[in-house]
N, C-alpha and C positions, 0 to 999 in steps of 0.2 A: 328742409335743406334745399338749397338751390342747385340746379344743374347748370354747368358751364363747360364750355370747350373753347379755349382761346390758345392760340399758338403765336409766339413771337420769336423772331431771330434778332438778337441784340448784339451790338458790337461797340466796344470802346477801346481807347488806346492809353498807354502810359503817357505821362507828361512828357512833352517834346519827343515822343516816340523813342524814348530811351529804352534800351534792352534790359528792363528791370524784372521781367518774369523769367528768371533763370531756372535751370533744371532743379536746383536746390529749393527754390521757392514754389515751383509749379504745383507739386502734389499738395503741399500745405494750403496754397491759395485755392486750388480747385476743390479740395475737401471742405475748406471753410465756406466757400460760396455755396456748395451743395447743401451743407447743413443749414446755412442761413436762409436759403430759398425754401427749404422744407419748413423751417420755423415760421416763415411768413405765409405758409399755406400754399406754396407754389410747387409746381412739378418741373424739375430740371430734367429735360430730355437729353441734352448734350452740352458739353463744355469743352472748349479747346481754344487753341490760339498759338501764337509764337511769342518771342521775347518782348515784343512791343505792343501787342494788342490781344484782346480776348473776345471770343464769340460764345454766346449762350443761345440755346433753343429752349424756351421755357413757356410753360402755361401759367398765367397769372390770373388769379380769381378777380372778378369784377369789383370786389370791395377794395382792391388795391390798384392804384393807377400805375401805369408803366413807369412814369417819371419817379414816383415814390419808391417803387421797387428798385430801380437803378440807383437812386440816391442812397438808399439803405445798403445795398450791396457794395457800391463803390466805397462809401465812407467806412463801413465796418470792416471790409476786407483789407483796405490799406492800413487801417488802425491795427488790425490783428497781425498782419504780416510784419508790420514795423515793430511789434512788441514780441516777436518770436526771435530767440537768439539765432544769429546768422553770421556767416563770414562776409556777407555783402554789406558794404558801408553805405550805399545809397538807399534812401528810403523809397518805398513804393508809393508813387503818386500817380493818380489818374488824370487824364485830360478832362476838361470841363464838359465837352460834348459827348454825344453818343449817337448811334444809329439804331433805329427800330424798324423792323419790317414785319408786317402781319403775314401769317401763313394760313392756308386752308389745310384741312386734315389730309388731303391727298399730297400735299407738299412736305408733310412732316418728316417722312423717312428720308427724302432727298436732303432736307436741311440738316437733319441729324448726321447723315453721312458726310456732308461737307464739313461740318464742325468737327466731327470725330477724326477726320483725316486732314485737318487743317495744315499741319506741318508738311504733309506730303504735297498738298496743293501749292504751297509756297515753294517747296523744293523743285517741283515739276513745272512751275509757271502756269498752273491751271486755276488760279484764283478767279473769283468773280469780282470785277472791278468795282461795281456799285457797293459791294460789301466791304471793300478795303479802303474806301476814301477816308481822308483825314476829316474828322468831325469836330475839331477843337473849337471852332467858332460857331458851330450850329447848335441850336437847341430844339 
């Protein structure tokens, strides 16, 4: 068995930054992503966001690339949410791009705190600009 410690802060947005992650969808979406990450052998340390984007702090094993993890999570989560009965007519679609930041073990608690309190950061204007950029055209 291999030993690994990797920490990533990931962020991506809904298509055209539409407010598609409603209160109704949020718990279903976050629960699905948590289960999917676990199924991929990853450790999801934190998940949070607002209506138009999502943040994850996750450990991804070396056998799985970050790009593959994101592709699987984005694709399967939108498919899942779009097949759950909902009052919302608009389908959940993700933008093409994403942001990925590597973390050291000493930064893990700070990153988890930022993600877990993400709604508060937006409400108070205390977001970190580099984590909030639009990444639709970046790969």
